[in-house]
ChimeraX commands (.cxc) that place a marker at each C-alpha (Angstrom):
marker #1 position 162.87,-17.60,76.45 radius 0.5
marker #1 position 161.90,-21.14,75.57 radius 0.5
marker #1 position 162.59,-22.64,72.17 radius 0.5
marker #1 position 159.47,-22.92,70.07 radius 0.5
marker #1 position 160.71,-25.84,67.97 radius 0.5
marker #1 position 162.04,-29.11,69.28 radius 0.5
marker #1 position 165.79,-29.25,68.56 radius 0.5
marker #1 position 165.37,-32.74,67.10 radius 0.5
marker #1 position 163.48,-31.15,64.22 radius 0.5
marker #1 position 166.54,-29.25,63.10 radius 0.5
marker #1 position 168.23,-31.54,60.61 radius 0.5
marker #1 position 170.21,-29.85,57.81 radius 0.5
marker #1 position 170.46,-33.01,55.62 radius 0.5
marker #1 position 166.68,-33.48,55.78 radius 0.5
marker #1 position 166.20,-29.80,54.94 radius 0.5
marker #1 position 168.49,-30.13,51.90 radius 0.5
marker #1 position 166.59,-33.22,50.70 radius 0.5
marker #1 position 163.25,-31.42,51.06 radius 0.5
marker #1 position 164.55,-28.37,49.18 radius 0.5
marker #1 position 165.99,-30.56,46.40 radius 0.5
marker #1 position 162.66,-32.38,46.16 radius 0.5
marker #1 position 160.63,-29.16,45.95 radius 0.5
marker #1 position 163.01,-27.62,43.40 radius 0.5
marker #1 position 162.90,-30.83,41.37 radius 0.5
marker #1 position 159.09,-30.76,41.31 radius 0.5
marker #1 position 159.14,-27.08,40.27 radius 0.5
marker #1 position 161.62,-27.80,37.46 radius 0.5
marker #1 position 159.54,-30.76,36.29 radius 0.5
marker #1 position 156.38,-28.62,36.32 radius 0.5
marker #1 position 158.18,-25.92,34.30 radius 0.5
marker #1 position 159.36,-28.49,31.75 radius 0.5
marker #1 position 155.84,-29.92,31.49 radius 0.5
marker #1 position 154.44,-26.40,31.06 radius 0.5
marker #1 position 156.96,-25.74,28.27 radius 0.5
marker #1 position 156.05,-28.99,26.53 radius 0.5
marker #1 position 152.34,-28.19,26.87 radius 0.5
marker #1 position 152.88,-24.70,25.46 radius 0.5
marker #1 position 154.91,-26.14,22.59 radius 0.5
marker #1 position 152.21,-28.68,21.86 radius 0.5
marker #1 position 149.48,-26.03,21.99 radius 0.5
marker #1 position 151.43,-23.70,19.70 radius 0.5
marker #1 position 152.04,-26.41,17.10 radius 0.5
marker #1 position 148.40,-27.47,16.74 radius 0.5
marker #1 position 146.74,-26.79,13.41 radius 0.5
marker #1 position 143.63,-25.46,15.16 radius 0.5
marker #1 position 145.69,-22.64,16.69 radius 0.5
marker #1 position 147.85,-21.81,13.67 radius 0.5
marker #1 position 146.14,-18.48,12.90 radius 0.5
marker #1 position 145.05,-17.63,16.44 radius 0.5
marker #1 position 146.14,-14.55,18.38 radius 0.5
marker #1 position 147.33,-16.56,21.38 radius 0.5
marker #1 position 148.76,-20.01,21.98 radius 0.5
marker #1 position 145.89,-21.51,23.97 radius 0.5
marker #1 position 143.14,-20.85,21.45 radius 0.5
marker #1 position 140.78,-23.74,22.19 radius 0.5
marker #1 position 139.62,-25.83,25.13 radius 0.5
marker #1 position 142.14,-28.64,24.66 radius 0.5
marker #1 position 145.04,-26.20,24.57 radius 0.5
marker #1 position 143.81,-24.32,27.64 radius 0.5
marker #1 position 143.35,-27.54,29.57 radius 0.5
marker #1 position 146.79,-28.86,28.63 radius 0.5
marker #1 position 148.60,-25.62,29.47 radius 0.5
marker #1 position 146.54,-24.96,32.60 radius 0.5
marker #1 position 145.96,-28.33,34.18 radius 0.5
marker #1 position 148.90,-30.59,33.35 radius 0.5
marker #1 position 151.56,-28.55,35.22 radius 0.5
marker #1 position 149.05,-28.08,38.03 radius 0.5
marker #1 position 148.65,-31.84,38.29 radius 0.5
marker #1 position 152.44,-32.22,38.48 radius 0.5
marker #1 position 152.51,-29.71,41.36 radius 0.5
marker #1 position 149.59,-31.47,43.06 radius 0.5
marker #1 position 151.29,-34.86,42.85 radius 0.5
marker #1 position 154.54,-33.32,44.09 radius 0.5
marker #1 position 152.77,-31.83,47.10 radius 0.5
marker #1 position 151.05,-35.13,47.87 radius 0.5
marker #1 position 154.42,-36.87,47.57 radius 0.5
marker #1 position 155.92,-34.43,50.08 radius 0.5
marker #1 position 153.08,-35.15,52.50 radius 0.5
marker #1 position 153.61,-38.90,52.09 radius 0.5
marker #1 position 157.28,-38.39,52.95 radius 0.5
marker #1 position 156.14,-36.26,55.92 radius 0.5
marker #1 position 154.12,-39.16,57.32 radius 0.5
marker #1 position 156.96,-41.61,56.74 radius 0.5
marker #1 position 159.43,-39.30,58.49 radius 0.5
marker #1 position 157.01,-38.79,61.38 radius 0.5
marker #1 position 156.40,-42.53,61.81 radius 0.5
marker #1 position 160.13,-43.17,61.75 radius 0.5
marker #1 position 160.75,-40.59,64.47 radius 0.5
marker #1 position 162.78,-38.41,62.12 radius 0.5
marker #1 position 162.41,-34.66,61.52 radius 0.5
marker #1 position 159.24,-34.16,59.51 radius 0.5
marker #1 position 158.25,-30.43,59.60 radius 0.5
marker #1 position 160.49,-29.47,56.66 radius 0.5
marker #1 position 158.68,-32.00,54.48 radius 0.5
marker #1 position 155.33,-30.64,55.57 radius 0.5
marker #1 position 156.57,-27.18,54.65 radius 0.5
marker #1 position 157.67,-28.44,51.24 radius 0.5
marker #1 position 154.22,-29.94,50.66 radius 0.5
marker #1 position 152.41,-26.73,51.60 radius 0.5
marker #1 position 154.80,-24.68,49.47 radius 0.5
marker #1 position 154.09,-26.88,46.43 radius 0.5
marker #1 position 150.34,-26.66,47.08 radius 0.5
marker #1 position 150.58,-22.86,47.29 radius 0.5
marker #1 position 152.51,-22.69,44.01 radius 0.5
marker #1 position 149.89,-24.98,42.45 radius 0.5
marker #1 position 147.03,-22.71,43.55 radius 0.5
marker #1 position 148.80,-19.60,42.22 radius 0.5
marker #1 position 149.58,-21.32,38.90 radius 0.5
marker #1 position 146.02,-22.58,38.46 radius 0.5
marker #1 position 144.61,-19.14,39.33 radius 0.5
marker #1 position 146.87,-17.51,36.74 radius 0.5
marker #1 position 145.97,-20.15,34.15 radius 0.5
marker #1 position 142.25,-19.61,34.77 radius 0.5
marker #1 position 142.63,-15.83,34.54 radius 0.5
marker #1 position 144.53,-16.13,31.26 radius 0.5
marker #1 position 141.94,-18.49,29.77 radius 0.5
marker link #1:1,2 radius 0.2
marker link #1:2,3 radius 0.2
marker link #1:3,4 radius 0.2
marker link #1:4,5 radius 0.2
marker link #1:5,6 radius 0.2
marker link #1:6,7 radius 0.2
marker link #1:7,8 radius 0.2
marker link #1:8,9 radius 0.2
marker link #1:9,10 radius 0.2
marker link #1:10,11 radius 0.2
marker link #1:11,12 radius 0.2
marker link #1:12,13 radius 0.2
marker link #1:13,14 radius 0.2
marker link #1:14,15 radius 0.2
marker link #1:15,16 radius 0.2
marker link #1:16,17 radius 0.2
marker link #1:17,18 radius 0.2
marker link #1:18,19 radius 0.2
marker link #1:19,20 radius 0.2
marker link #1:20,21 radius 0.2
marker link #1:21,22 radius 0.2
marker link #1:22,23 radius 0.2
marker link #1:23,24 radius 0.2
marker link #1:24,25 radius 0.2
marker link #1:25,26 radius 0.2
marker link #1:26,27 radius 0.2
marker link #1:27,28 radius 0.2
marker link #1:28,29 radius 0.2
marker link #1:29,30 radius 0.2
marker link #1:30,31 radius 0.2
marker link #1:31,32 radius 0.2
marker link #1:32,33 radius 0.2
marker link #1:33,34 radius 0.2
marker link #1:34,35 radius 0.2
marker link #1:35,36 radius 0.2
marker link #1:36,37 radius 0.2
marker link #1:37,38 radius 0.2
marker link #1:38,39 radius 0.2
marker link #1:39,40 radius 0.2
marker link #1:40,41 radius 0.2
marker link #1:41,42 radius 0.2
marker link #1:42,43 radius 0.2
marker link #1:43,44 radius 0.2
marker link #1:44,45 radius 0.2
marker link #1:45,46 radius 0.2
marker link #1:46,47 radius 0.2
marker link #1:47,48 radius 0.2
marker link #1:48,49 radius 0.2
marker link #1:49,50 radius 0.2
marker link #1:50,51 radius 0.2
marker link #1:51,52 radius 0.2
marker link #1:52,53 radius 0.2
marker link #1:53,54 radius 0.2
marker link #1:54,55 radius 0.2
marker link #1:55,56 radius 0.2
marker link #1:56,57 radius 0.2
marker link #1:57,58 radius 0.2
marker link #1:58,59 radius 0.2
marker link #1:59,60 radius 0.2
marker link #1:60,61 radius 0.2
marker link #1:61,62 radius 0.2
marker link #1:62,63 radius 0.2
marker link #1:63,64 radius 0.2
marker link #1:64,65 radius 0.2
marker link #1:65,66 radius 0.2
marker link #1:66,67 radius 0.2
marker link #1:67,68 radius 0.2
marker link #1:68,69 radius 0.2
marker link #1:69,70 radius 0.2
marker link #1:70,71 radius 0.2
marker link #1:71,72 radius 0.2
marker link #1:72,73 radius 0.2
marker link #1:73,74 radius 0.2
marker link #1:74,75 radius 0.2
marker link #1:75,76 radius 0.2
marker link #1:76,77 radius 0.2
marker link #1:77,78 radius 0.2
marker link #1:78,79 radius 0.2
marker link #1:79,80 radius 0.2
marker link #1:80,81 radius 0.2
marker link #1:81,82 radius 0.2
marker link #1:82,83 radius 0.2
marker link #1:83,84 radius 0.2
marker link #1:84,85 radius 0.2
marker link #1:85,86 radius 0.2
marker link #1:86,87 radius 0.2
marker link #1:87,88 radius 0.2
marker link #1:88,89 radius 0.2
marker link #1:89,90 radius 0.2
marker link #1:90,91 radius 0.2
marker link #1:91,92 radius 0.2
marker link #1:92,93 radius 0.2
marker link #1:93,94 radius 0.2
marker link #1:94,95 radius 0.2
marker link #1:95,96 radius 0.2
marker link #1:96,97 radius 0.2
marker link #1:97,98 radius 0.2
marker link #1:98,99 radius 0.2
marker link #1:99,100 radius 0.2
marker link #1:100,101 radius 0.2
marker link #1:101,102 radius 0.2
marker link #1:102,103 radius 0.2
marker link #1:103,104 radius 0.2
marker link #1:104,105 radius 0.2
marker link #1:105,106 radius 0.2
marker link #1:106,107 radius 0.2
marker link #1:107,108 radius 0.2
marker link #1:108,109 radius 0.2
marker link #1:109,110 radius 0.2
marker link #1:110,111 radius 0.2
marker link #1:111,112 radius 0.2
marker link #1:112,113 radius 0.2
marker link #1:113,114 radius 0.2
marker link #1:114,115 radius 0.2
marker link #1:115,116 radius 0.2
view
C-alpha cells in the first residue's frame, strides 16, 4: 500500500509549533471573551437585566470580538502555511491549524447568535 502523505510533510517540531499557535489563539480568544463578558456585566445599562448581554453593544462585544480574534488567528495560520510552502518546509499542519481555528470561529459565532 502506498503512503498517502509525502514523508517530508511529517515534521514533529512543526506540528508542535502549529499546536502551540492554535492553543495560544484559543486561550487569547477565551481571555478576550472573559473580558468582554466582564465589561458587559459591569455596564449600567445591564445592571437590572436578566442576562449579561442585555443590549446591542453587549451582544456585539461578547459575540464578535472573540470571533474576530479567532478569524485573525486562522488567517495568521494560513499566512504561515504559505510561508512554509514557499520555503519548501512542511505546511499541511499549518493549514490544518487554520481550518481548525476557522471551524471553532464558526461554532462560536453560531452559538453567540443563538444566544442573542
